C-alpha positions in Angstrom: 100.4 95.3 86.3 99.0 93.4 89.2 95.5 91.8 88.9 93.1 93.6 91.3 92.5 90.7 93.6 96.2 90.1 94.0 96.8 93.8 94.6 94.1 93.8 97.3 95.7 90.9 99.1 99.2 92.4 98.7 97.9 95.7 100.0 96.5 94.1 103.2 99.6 92.0 103.7 102.0 95.0 103.3 99.9 97.4 105.3 99.8 94.9 108.2 103.5 94.1 108.0 104.7 97.7 107.9 102.2 98.7 110.7 103.4 96.0 113.0 107.1 96.2 112.1 107.7 99.8 110.8 111.0 100.3 109.0 113.2 103.2 110.0 111.2 103.9 113.1 112.8 106.0 115.7 114.5 109.3 116.3 117.6 110.3 114.3 119.9 112.3 116.6 122.1 113.6 113.8 119.3 114.7 111.5 119.9 117.8 109.3 116.2 118.4 108.9 113.1 117.5 110.7 109.4 118.1 110.1 106.2 117.4 112.0 103.0 116.2 110.3 99.5 116.1 111.8 96.2 114.8 110.3 93.5 116.3 112.6 90.8 114.2 111.0 92.0 111.0 112.5 94.8 112.1 114.9 97.8 110.8 113.0 101.0 112.5 114.1 104.5 111.9 113.0 108.0 113.5 113.1 110.3 112.9 110.2 114.1 113.0 110.4 116.4 113.4 107.5 120.2 113.1 107.2 121.4 114.6 104.0 124.7 114.2 102.1 124.7 117.2 99.8 121.4 116.8 97.9 121.1 113.1 98.6 118.9 111.6 101.4 121.4 109.5 103.3 119.1 108.4 106.1 115.4 108.9 106.9 113.6 107.9 110.1 110.2 108.7 111.6 108.4 108.4 114.9 104.8 109.0 115.9 101.5 107.4 116.2 98.6 106.9 113.9 96.4 104.4 112.1 97.8 101.4 110.2 97.7 103.1 106.8 99.6 106.2 108.1 102.3 104.2 109.8 102.7 101.8 106.9 102.9 104.6 104.4 105.6 106.4 106.4 107.5 103.1 106.7 107.3 102.4 102.9 108.2 106.1 102.2 111.4 105.8 104.2 112.5 102.8 102.3 111.6 104.3 99.0 113.4 107.7 99.4 116.5 106.7 101.3 119.6 107.1 99.0 117.6 109.3 96.5 118.4 112.9 95.6 116.0 115.5 96.7 114.8 115.9 93.2 114.2 112.2 92.8 112.3 112.1 96.1 110.2 115.0 94.8 109.3 113.0 91.7 108.2 110.1 93.8 106.1 112.4 96.0 104.3 113.7 92.9 103.7 110.2 91.5 102.5 108.9 94.8 100.2 111.8 95.3 98.7 111.4 91.9 98.3 107.7 92.5 96.4 108.0 95.8 94.3 111.0 94.9 93.3 109.7 91.5 94.2 113.0 89.9 95.3 111.0 86.8 95.9 107.4 86.0 99.3 106.2 87.1 100.9 103.1 85.6 101.3 100.8 88.5 104.2 99.2 86.8 106.1 102.5 86.8 109.5 102.0 88.3 109.1 105.2 90.1 106.5 103.8 92.4 107.7 100.2 92.8 106.4 98.7 96.0 104.4 101.9 96.8 101.9 100.7 94.2 100.3 98.6 96.9 98.9 101.8 98.4 97.0 102.6 95.2 93.8 101.1 96.7 93.6 103.9 99.2 92.1 106.3 96.5 88.9 104.2 96.8 88.6 105.4 100.4 88.9 109.2 100.3 89.1 109.6 104.1 92.1 107.3 104.1 94.0 109.3 101.4 95.0 111.8 104.0 96.3 108.9 106.2 98.5 107.6 103.4 99.8 111.0 102.3 100.6 112.5 105.7 104.2 111.2 105.7 104.7 112.4 102.2 103.6 115.9 102.9 105.8 115.8 106.0 108.8 114.7 103.8 108.0 117.6 101.4 108.1 120.0 104.3 111.4 118.6 105.6 113.0 118.8 102.2 111.9 122.4 101.9 113.2 123.2 105.4 109.7 124.4 106.5 109.0 124.8 110.2 105.3 124.7 109.7 103.4 121.6 110.7 102.7 119.6 107.6 99.1 118.9 106.8 97.4 116.9 104.1 95.3 119.7 102.8 
């Protein structure tokens, strides 16, 4: 488990890095599934692209605009779920959602969350939870094949 001051510093460093240099940013022409997400509270918008190989996420990319937390969370999410099965991605969604909403204590050493633990501090700022979770709700919609715009409600 990270000491709180180290986690805060790491949080800021990772958010800034992933905001300035988002991973897997751009359209994916051969996507099997896409989903759109929108956070009307702060205007974050994103489109998520998935290329599946059976039930495994072979490639995931996103494009859109939003605050630093929204973009960084989307970037971290793409790194975390690429190569996973749909079921494994669903488990990470659940763990991430519990971590940022504070629904229950989540062990930050949990292998399920890995690098995503740096976003745990978001739960201290309820208005930012929606920013951090937008990409994840959009992923859930894409995996379900939903055509509705994903929201953080």
